[in-house]
C-alpha positions as CSV (number, residue, x, y, z in Angstrom):
1,M,-17.1,253.3,122.4
2,A,-18.5,250.2,120.9
3,D,-22.2,249.6,121.0
4,A,-23.4,246.5,122.9
5,S,-24.9,245.1,119.8
6,D,-21.4,245.1,118.2
7,M,-20.2,242.7,120.9
8,S,-22.6,239.9,120.1
9,P,-21.4,237.0,118.0
10,R,-22.1,237.4,114.3
11,R,-24.7,235.3,112.6
12,P,-23.3,232.3,110.9
13,T,-23.4,232.4,107.1
14,A,-23.6,229.8,104.4
15,E,-20.0,230.6,103.7
16,T,-19.0,229.7,107.2
17,A,-21.0,226.5,107.0
18,A,-19.3,225.6,103.7
19,T,-15.9,226.3,105.3
20,V,-16.7,223.9,108.2
21,Q,-18.1,221.4,105.7
22,T,-14.9,221.4,103.6
23,Y,-12.7,221.1,106.7
24,L,-14.7,218.1,108.1
25,S,-14.8,216.4,104.6
26,N,-11.0,216.7,104.2
27,S,-10.2,215.4,107.8
28,P,-8.5,212.0,107.7
29,S,-10.0,211.2,111.1
30,L,-13.6,211.5,109.7
31,T,-13.4,209.1,106.8
32,D,-16.6,207.1,106.1
33,T,-18.8,209.7,107.8
34,H,-21.9,211.4,106.4
35,I,-21.9,215.0,107.9
36,R,-23.5,218.1,106.4
37,C,-23.2,221.6,107.9
38,E,-26.0,224.2,107.7
39,A,-26.1,227.8,108.8
40,A,-29.1,228.2,111.1
41,D,-30.4,231.4,112.8
42,D,-27.7,231.5,115.5
43,C,-25.4,228.5,114.9
44,I,-23.9,226.1,112.6
45,V,-25.7,222.8,112.7
46,L,-23.9,219.4,112.1
47,R,-26.3,216.8,110.8
48,G,-25.8,213.2,109.6
49,Y,-24.1,210.2,111.1
50,V,-20.7,208.9,112.2
51,S,-19.7,205.4,113.4
52,T,-18.3,206.2,116.8
53,Y,-18.7,208.6,119.6
54,S,-15.0,209.5,119.1
55,M,-15.8,210.7,115.6
56,K,-18.8,212.7,116.9
57,H,-16.5,214.5,119.4
58,T,-13.8,215.0,116.7
59,A,-16.3,216.6,114.3
60,R,-17.6,219.0,116.9
61,V,-14.1,220.0,118.1
62,L,-12.9,220.5,114.5
63,A,-16.0,222.5,113.6
64,E,-15.6,224.7,116.6
65,G,-12.0,225.4,115.6
66,V,-12.9,226.7,112.1
67,S,-16.3,228.3,112.7
68,G,-15.0,231.5,114.2
69,D,-17.3,232.8,116.8
70,S,-20.3,230.8,115.6
71,R,-21.9,228.3,118.0
72,I,-22.0,224.7,116.9
73,E,-25.1,222.6,117.4
74,D,-24.3,218.9,117.2
75,R,-27.2,216.9,115.8
76,L,-25.0,214.0,114.6
77,D,-26.2,210.4,115.2
78,V,-23.8,207.6,116.0
79,I,-24.5,204.5,114.0
80,P,-21.9,201.8,114.6
81,I,-20.7,199.9,111.5
82,P,-21.3,196.2,112.1
83,P,-18.2,193.9,111.8
84,K,-17.8,192.1,108.5
């Protein structure tokens, strides 16, 4: 029988954060964004900025899809790009 501690989510690693970072960096829907991913005590933290709330949502959804069972903490700022 499995120990209760075996059922808890694993701690995110730098490798997991790097995988999420690569996935977000290569996503065509997140061009011109500045996102960095860090492994924290109990989650993967997204930091930086994007230009729309749609991009913020997309980054979180994509990160959740590749982070395994790691929780995602979204600390992205939305900074709209002014029209030229």
